[in-house]
Every structure is written in C-alpha cells, then in structure tokens.
C-alpha positions as CSV (number, residue, x, y, z in Angstrom):
1,M,-20.5,-4.2,44.8
2,T,-18.7,-1.1,46.2
3,N,-15.5,-1.0,44.2
4,Q,-15.4,1.4,41.2
5,A,-15.8,-0.8,38.1
6,K,-13.6,-0.3,35.1
7,T,-15.2,0.1,31.7
8,V,-15.1,-3.3,30.0
9,V,-14.4,-3.2,26.2
10,I,-15.7,-6.0,24.2
11,G,-14.9,-7.4,20.8
12,T,-17.2,-10.1,19.3
13,V,-16.2,-12.5,16.6
14,G,-19.1,-14.1,14.7
15,A,-22.2,-12.2,13.5
16,G,-24.7,-15.0,13.3
17,Y,-27.7,-16.0,15.4
18,A,-25.7,-16.2,18.7
19,A,-24.3,-12.7,18.2
20,R,-27.9,-11.4,18.4
21,L,-28.6,-13.5,21.5
22,H,-25.6,-12.0,23.2
23,G,-26.4,-8.5,21.8
24,N,-29.8,-8.6,23.4
25,G,-28.2,-9.7,26.6
26,Y,-25.7,-6.8,26.5
27,K,-28.6,-4.4,26.0
28,K,-29.9,-5.1,29.5
29,I,-26.7,-4.7,31.4
30,N,-26.7,-1.6,33.7
31,S,-24.6,-2.7,36.6
32,V,-21.2,-1.9,35.1
33,P,-20.0,0.3,32.2
34,F,-19.0,-1.4,29.0
35,R,-18.4,-0.7,25.3
36,L,-19.1,-2.8,22.3
37,K,-16.0,-1.9,20.4
38,A,-15.8,-4.3,17.4
39,I,-17.7,-6.9,15.6
40,C,-15.7,-9.3,13.4
41,D,-17.0,-11.6,10.6
42,I,-15.8,-12.6,7.2
43,D,-19.4,-11.8,6.0
44,Q,-19.3,-8.0,6.2
45,K,-23.0,-7.7,5.4
46,L,-23.8,-9.7,8.6
47,A,-21.2,-7.8,10.6
48,K,-22.8,-4.5,9.5
49,S,-26.3,-5.7,10.5
50,V,-25.1,-6.6,14.0
51,K,-23.0,-3.4,14.3
52,D,-26.0,-1.2,13.4
53,E,-28.5,-3.2,15.6
54,F,-26.4,-3.3,18.8
55,G,-24.2,-0.3,18.5
56,Y,-20.7,-1.7,17.9
57,E,-18.3,1.1,17.2
58,T,-16.4,-0.6,14.4
59,M,-16.5,-3.7,12.2
60,T,-13.7,-5.9,10.6
61,S,-13.2,-9.1,8.8
62,N,-9.8,-9.6,10.3
63,Y,-9.6,-11.4,13.6
64,D,-5.9,-10.6,14.1
65,E,-6.7,-6.9,13.7
66,M,-9.3,-7.1,16.4
67,L,-6.9,-9.0,18.7
68,A,-4.3,-6.3,18.2
69,D,-6.7,-3.6,19.5
70,P,-5.2,-2.6,22.9
71,E,-8.5,-1.2,24.1
72,I,-10.3,-4.6,23.9
73,D,-10.4,-6.5,27.2
74,V,-12.5,-9.5,26.2
75,I,-13.3,-11.5,23.0
76,D,-16.8,-12.9,22.8
77,I,-16.6,-16.0,20.5
78,V,-19.9,-16.8,18.8
79,T,-18.5,-18.5,15.8
80,P,-19.2,-22.1,14.6
81,P,-17.9,-24.6,17.2
82,Y,-14.9,-25.9,15.3
83,L,-13.4,-22.4,15.7
84,H,-13.9,-22.0,19.4
85,V,-10.7,-23.5,20.8
86,P,-8.2,-22.2,18.3
87,M,-9.8,-18.7,18.5
88,A,-9.8,-18.9,22.3
89,I,-6.2,-19.9,22.5
90,K,-5.2,-17.1,20.1
91,A,-7.2,-14.5,22.1
92,I,-5.6,-15.6,25.5
93,L,-2.1,-15.5,24.0
94,A,-3.0,-12.0,22.8
95,G,-3.8,-11.0,26.4
96,K,-7.6,-11.1,26.1
97,H,-10.2,-12.6,28.3
98,V,-12.5,-15.0,26.5
99,I,-16.3,-15.5,26.4
100,C,-17.0,-18.7,24.6
101,E,-20.4,-19.8,23.3
102,K,-21.4,-23.5,23.8
103,P,-20.3,-26.1,23.0
104,L,-16.6,-25.6,24.0
105,T,-15.5,-27.9,21.2
106,G,-16.2,-31.1,19.4
107,Y,-14.8,-33.5,16.9
108,F,-15.2,-32.3,13.3
109,G,-13.1,-34.7,11.3
110,K,-10.3,-33.9,8.8
111,P,-10.7,-31.0,6.4
112,G,-13.2,-31.9,3.7
113,E,-14.1,-35.2,5.4
114,K,-17.8,-36.2,5.1
115,N,-20.0,-38.5,7.0
116,V,-17.7,-38.1,10.0
117,G,-20.4,-39.4,12.4
118,L,-20.7,-42.6,10.5
119,T,-17.1,-43.4,9.8
120,T,-15.1,-42.2,12.9
121,L,-15.1,-44.2,16.1
122,K,-16.6,-42.2,19.0
123,A,-13.6,-43.3,21.2
124,T,-11.3,-41.6,18.6
125,M,-13.5,-38.5,18.9
126,Y,-13.4,-38.6,22.7
127,K,-9.6,-38.7,22.8
128,A,-9.3,-35.9,20.2
129,C,-11.6,-33.6,22.2
130,M,-9.9,-34.3,25.5
131,K,-6.5,-33.5,23.9
132,Q,-7.8,-30.2,22.4
133,M,-9.4,-29.2,25.7
134,E,-6.2,-30.0,27.7
135,E,-4.3,-27.8,25.3
136,L,-6.6,-24.9,26.0
137,R,-6.4,-25.6,29.8
138,K,-2.6,-25.4,29.6
139,V,-2.7,-22.1,27.8
140,L,-5.2,-20.8,30.4
141,E,-3.1,-22.0,33.4
142,N,-0.1,-20.2,32.0
143,S,-2.0,-16.9,31.8
144,D,-3.9,-14.6,34.1
145,R,-6.8,-14.4,31.7
146,K,-10.4,-15.5,32.4
147,F,-12.5,-18.0,30.5
148,L,-16.2,-17.4,30.7
149,Y,-18.5,-20.2,29.4
150,A,-21.7,-18.9,27.8
151,E,-24.2,-21.6,29.0
152,N,-27.4,-19.7,29.4
153,F,-29.2,-22.6,31.3
154,V,-26.9,-21.9,34.2
155,Y,-28.2,-18.3,34.3
156,A,-31.8,-19.0,33.5
157,T,-33.9,-17.4,36.2
158,P,-35.7,-20.6,37.3
159,V,-32.4,-22.4,37.6
160,Q,-30.8,-19.6,39.5
161,K,-33.7,-19.7,42.0
162,A,-33.5,-23.4,42.3
163,A,-29.8,-23.1,43.2
164,E,-30.6,-20.5,45.8
165,I,-33.1,-22.9,47.4
166,I,-30.7,-25.9,47.3
167,R,-27.9,-23.8,48.9
168,A,-30.3,-22.5,51.6
169,K,-31.7,-25.8,52.6
170,K,-28.5,-27.8,51.9
171,S,-30.7,-30.2,50.0
172,K,-29.4,-33.6,48.7
173,I,-30.4,-33.8,45.0
174,L,-31.3,-37.4,44.3
175,F,-32.4,-37.2,40.7
176,M,-32.7,-34.5,38.0
177,K,-34.2,-34.6,34.5
178,G,-33.6,-31.9,31.9
179,E,-34.6,-31.5,28.3
180,E,-34.3,-29.2,25.4
181,S,-36.2,-30.5,22.4
182,L,-37.7,-28.9,19.2
183,K,-38.8,-29.7,15.7
184,G,-35.3,-29.4,14.1
185,S,-33.0,-26.6,13.2
186,S,-33.2,-23.9,10.4
187,S,-29.5,-24.2,10.0
188,P,-28.5,-26.0,6.7
189,V,-25.5,-27.6,8.5
190,A,-27.3,-28.9,11.6
191,G,-27.4,-32.5,10.1
192,K,-23.7,-32.6,9.4
193,W,-21.2,-33.8,12.1
194,N,-18.2,-32.1,10.5
195,K,-20.0,-28.7,11.0
196,T,-21.6,-29.2,14.4
197,G,-19.5,-31.7,16.2
198,G,-22.5,-34.0,16.8
199,G,-26.3,-34.0,16.6
200,I,-29.1,-33.0,18.9
201,L,-27.1,-33.9,22.0
202,V,-24.5,-31.2,21.2
203,R,-26.8,-28.7,19.7
204,T,-29.4,-28.7,22.5
205,G,-28.8,-31.4,25.0
206,S,-25.7,-29.6,26.1
207,H,-27.9,-26.9,27.7
208,P,-29.8,-29.0,30.3
209,L,-26.8,-31.2,30.9
210,C,-24.6,-28.3,31.8
211,G,-27.4,-26.7,34.0
212,M,-27.8,-29.9,36.0
213,L,-24.1,-30.4,36.4
214,W,-23.9,-26.8,37.8
215,L,-26.8,-27.4,40.2
216,K,-25.1,-30.5,41.5
217,Q,-22.0,-28.4,42.1
218,Q,-24.0,-25.9,44.1
219,E,-25.3,-28.8,46.3
220,A,-21.8,-30.0,46.8
221,K,-20.5,-26.6,47.9
222,A,-23.4,-26.0,50.2
223,R,-23.0,-29.4,52.0
224,G,-19.2,-29.4,52.0
225,E,-19.0,-32.5,49.9
226,A,-16.8,-33.6,47.0
227,I,-19.1,-34.9,44.3
228,G,-17.7,-36.0,40.9
229,I,-18.8,-38.1,37.9
230,K,-18.9,-41.9,38.4
231,S,-20.2,-43.0,35.0
232,V,-22.1,-42.1,31.8
233,S,-24.5,-44.3,29.8
234,A,-26.5,-43.2,26.7
235,D,-28.7,-44.1,23.9
236,V,-28.9,-42.1,20.6
237,G,-30.5,-42.7,17.3
238,V,-32.3,-41.4,14.2
239,T,-36.0,-41.7,15.1
240,S,-37.1,-39.8,11.9
241,A,-35.6,-42.3,9.5
242,C,-38.9,-44.2,9.4
243,L,-40.8,-41.3,7.9
244,N,-41.5,-40.8,4.2
245,E,-41.2,-37.4,2.7
246,Y,-44.9,-36.4,3.2
247,E,-44.8,-37.6,6.9
248,H,-41.6,-35.6,7.4
249,R,-43.2,-32.3,6.3
250,H,-43.6,-30.8,9.7
251,I,-40.2,-31.7,11.1
252,A,-37.2,-29.6,10.0
253,A,-34.6,-32.1,11.2
254,R,-32.6,-33.6,8.3
255,P,-29.8,-35.7,10.0
256,E,-27.2,-37.0,7.6
257,D,-24.6,-38.5,9.9
258,V,-25.9,-37.2,13.3
259,E,-28.6,-38.3,15.8
260,D,-32.0,-36.7,16.2
261,Y,-32.6,-38.2,19.6
262,A,-30.4,-38.6,22.7
263,A,-30.9,-39.8,26.3
264,V,-27.9,-39.6,28.6
265,T,-27.7,-40.8,32.2
266,V,-25.0,-39.4,34.4
267,T,-24.3,-41.2,37.7
268,F,-22.5,-39.0,40.3
269,T,-20.0,-40.4,42.8
270,D,-22.7,-40.1,45.6
271,G,-24.9,-42.5,43.7
272,T,-27.4,-39.9,42.5
273,K,-28.3,-39.4,38.9
274,C,-29.4,-36.9,36.2
275,L,-31.1,-37.7,32.9
276,T,-30.7,-35.5,29.8
277,I,-33.2,-35.8,27.0
278,A,-32.9,-34.1,23.6
279,S,-35.0,-34.6,20.5
280,D,-35.1,-33.0,17.1
281,T,-38.7,-34.3,16.4
282,V,-40.8,-32.5,19.0
283,L,-43.6,-30.3,17.6
284,G,-45.4,-27.6,19.5
285,G,-42.5,-25.2,20.1
286,S,-39.2,-25.5,21.9
287,K,-39.3,-27.4,25.2
288,N,-36.7,-26.4,27.8
289,Y,-36.8,-27.4,31.5
290,I,-34.9,-28.9,34.4
291,E,-36.7,-30.9,37.1
292,V,-35.0,-31.3,40.5
293,Y,-36.0,-34.0,43.0
294,A,-34.2,-33.7,46.3
295,N,-34.6,-35.2,49.8
296,D,-36.7,-32.3,51.0
297,N,-38.1,-30.6,47.9
298,A,-39.1,-30.8,44.2
299,L,-38.3,-28.0,41.9
300,M,-39.7,-27.6,38.3
301,C,-37.6,-25.1,36.3
302,N,-39.8,-24.2,33.3
303,I,-37.6,-22.2,31.0
304,T,-39.8,-22.4,27.9
305,P,-42.7,-22.4,27.5
306,T,-43.9,-20.4,30.5
307,D,-47.3,-19.2,31.5
308,I,-46.5,-15.6,31.9
309,L,-48.6,-14.6,28.9
310,N,-51.0,-16.8,27.0
311,T,-52.3,-15.4,23.7
312,Y,-55.2,-16.4,21.5
313,F,-55.6,-15.1,17.9
314,L,-58.2,-15.7,15.2
315,D,-55.9,-14.0,12.6
316,E,-52.4,-12.7,12.3
317,D,-53.2,-9.2,11.1
318,G,-50.6,-6.7,12.4
319,L,-48.4,-9.4,14.0
320,D,-45.7,-9.7,11.3
321,D,-43.1,-8.1,13.5
322,V,-44.4,-9.3,16.8
323,Y,-42.3,-12.2,18.3
324,I,-44.7,-14.6,20.0
325,S,-42.7,-17.8,20.5
326,E,-40.0,-20.0,19.2
327,M,-40.4,-22.9,16.7
328,L,-44.1,-22.4,16.0
329,P,-45.1,-22.0,12.4
330,Q,-48.2,-19.9,13.2
331,K,-49.5,-17.5,15.8
332,L,-53.2,-18.6,15.5
333,G,-55.1,-20.1,18.4
334,W,-53.6,-20.4,21.9
335,N,-49.9,-19.8,22.4
336,K,-47.6,-19.4,25.4
337,A,-45.9,-16.2,24.5
338,F,-42.2,-15.5,25.2
339,V,-42.0,-12.6,27.6
340,S,-38.6,-11.1,28.7
341,D,-37.1,-14.1,27.0
342,E,-33.5,-12.9,27.1
343,V,-33.9,-12.6,30.9
344,I,-35.7,-15.8,31.7
345,R,-33.5,-18.0,29.5
346,G,-30.4,-16.5,31.1
347,Y,-28.8,-14.4,28.4
348,T,-29.0,-11.2,30.4
349,G,-27.7,-12.8,33.6
350,E,-25.0,-14.6,31.7
351,L,-23.5,-11.4,30.0
352,T,-24.0,-9.4,33.2
353,D,-22.0,-11.9,35.1
354,F,-19.2,-12.0,32.5
355,V,-18.9,-8.2,32.3
356,E,-18.9,-7.9,36.1
357,T,-16.3,-10.7,36.4
358,I,-13.9,-8.8,34.2
359,A,-14.7,-5.4,35.8
360,Y,-14.3,-6.6,39.4
361,D,-11.6,-9.2,38.7
362,R,-13.6,-12.2,40.2
363,E,-14.5,-15.7,39.1
364,P,-17.5,-16.3,36.8
365,T,-20.4,-18.4,37.7
366,S,-19.8,-20.5,34.6
367,G,-16.2,-21.1,33.6
368,F,-13.7,-23.4,31.9
369,D,-14.1,-26.4,34.2
370,L,-17.8,-26.6,33.6
371,A,-17.3,-26.3,29.8
372,F,-14.7,-29.0,29.9
373,L,-16.8,-31.4,32.0
374,T,-19.9,-30.9,29.8
375,T,-18.0,-31.7,26.6
376,Q,-16.3,-34.7,28.2
377,I,-19.6,-36.1,29.3
378,M,-21.2,-35.6,25.8
379,Y,-18.5,-37.4,24.0
380,A,-18.4,-40.2,26.7
381,A,-22.1,-40.5,26.0
382,Y,-21.5,-40.9,22.2
383,M,-18.9,-43.6,23.1
384,S,-21.4,-45.3,25.4
385,A,-24.1,-45.4,22.8
386,E,-21.9,-46.7,20.1
387,E,-20.2,-49.4,22.2
388,G,-23.3,-50.4,24.1
389,R,-21.7,-50.0,27.5
390,R,-21.4,-47.7,30.5
391,V,-18.4,-45.4,30.4
392,D,-16.7,-45.2,33.8
393,F,-14.8,-42.1,34.8
C-alpha cells in the first residue's frame, strides 16, 4: 500500500472476553497508525481492566457519549449478541463505521421471556432475524459507512492459505467439513436462548460455517461463477440429557432451552456441499478445523490444536501464569500448546484488515453480506431441525 494512511481512532463497546481477543489482535497491528480512544461498559471495573491492559485513552459507561466523540472513526461492538444490531444502527446513524463481533444477531424473545428455545417456533425466529437484518441493511445502504464482520475463521492463517491455493488453481470445491467443538462454556448464560440467541450452533458452529461460506465465495470469484445457497438441512439435539450428575462432572455444558449438538448441511447451487459440526460435549480441548476437498486438492486447515509446540509436564510448578491451551483442566502430560494463537486463529489478521479498510477506504474481506448469510443459514438450520425438512432458498 503506497497511499498515506490516516490514523484510525477506535471506540470499543463491551469489556468482556471478546474485548480481550480484539485487544490482543490490535496489539499486533503495525501496518497503519491507530488509537484505542475509548472503552465503554456499564461495568466500570471491567472497563478499567481493559483500558489498563490494552492502553485505551478513556473509559465511559455511556454509549451515547462515546458516539458523540468526533475523533472516533469506528465502533468495535463486542457486547452480548442481542445488542449488536441496535448498537450498530445507532453507530452508523452517528456517522461511525462498525466492527461487529459474531453472531450478527439472533432471536432472543420478548423482554423477560424464559425458555424461548422451547416455546417459540423456529420459523418465527427466522422471520424476526431476517426483518432485523434487513433493517440494518437499509441503514447501511443509506450511509457511506462500512460494516466489518469479526469472524476470525475467515482470517485464520490456514484458511487464508487455503483460499490462496483455491484462487491460484481455480479449484472446484466439492465438499467441505468444518467443526468447532469443546466441553461447554464457562459463561453462566450459555445455556439460555434469550441470552445467546441459540445453542452451540450459534456459539461455535457459526465460525466454521462462515469460514466455509467465505471459501466457496473465493472459488466463485476465481472461476467467474455465480454460486449461491440452494438448501439447508440440519439436526440438533441435547446429547448430554442422558447423563446423571456424576457422569456430567467433566462437561461444562448446561443447556436449558438450547442444543448442545448441531450438524448442518448446506447445498450450494452448483450441487456441492459443506457440513458444519458443533458439539458442547467434546473433551480434550477445543477442536477447530476446516477440511476442503476439491477436484484437484485436499486441504486440512487445522486451527486448534496445532503441532507447533508439544509440551510434556510431570508437574505444574511455575506454570500458573503460563497459557498452554484452551479448555483443558490441567497442564500435566502431553499437550499441544497454543503458539501465536491470536495470529493463527485470525484475530490479528481480522483487526489489521479492519483498520486498513478504514484507513485506505476499501472493502473488508469479511463484511455485512457474509454476516447476513451466516445468520440466515443458522436460523434456517434451526427451522429445518424442528420441522424435519430441508429448507430451500
């Protein structure tokens, strides 16, 4: 890039786990100048922790106050999902670009409503999500602001390399399989539909699904083809329901009105397919990958675990503050250690792309259309599973 980049000024709303993922990604950006201006959260203790760790200049509990700051170019939304669309619309109307963490949105029920996943028809949820996303699309189209969708699987280094190969060879992808599975979430609201907008499909399955949709788009561009979605079919369920309390001791998943297992098949208009798997009952650490099977190659994108560093420990002395891997209760014995995790899993590439997009006024690798399609497919999958049929697009 030869043009002189402007300094991009960032305001982040939400000071939870995702704020730290993004903060670690920002730390590695060195291609364009930027400032972390403000962190906003109603929990000021959390906000101060993020401010101090990542070097934000100011903190506030007032979102409107942050939007009124004329220096801020972009709002990074890392709040709970039910706030994503309303906060994004408000930011765009205030003249800000938007970075939005996944998922774009979901169905969360009426205020105070419980057991949403058990009482509301998935077709009703689908229609509500589509309406909300169309409202956001309209606001975007009537502005000159950019929407940047924070899906790290798109930017994961193995997936980016796979895309390079597919474009270079103009390969025809015949089948893809992607998975993100783990032993459950530490979040107390992960089992509640009205807080998360779904179960494991939304929480983790959205990652490989979005990554595979993006890879198929790269194929289509390279080959000069128009490839869309033909149909979606899915099966979801609660596989941990058969366990007694003792048998459940190693699994953190506690679904109330959500699923802990999902398998979603997308059929593209060229007849090819991709399969998304997500489970909340997988021990042994987090499992993240995309497998690509094309007419002239096979590509295994191992995101976690990797084999960059294998560790073996007889004790954990001195390791209290040493991060080894995700979702493993102990560091003893053999482990596949996470090395440059924020790079391999795509957070650095994601935030670099977003800041460069704003600095150089170009389009992001992951934008609104990809966010829209991923959410549409997930809720079509819920409808398919509930109604026992294929959902045609």
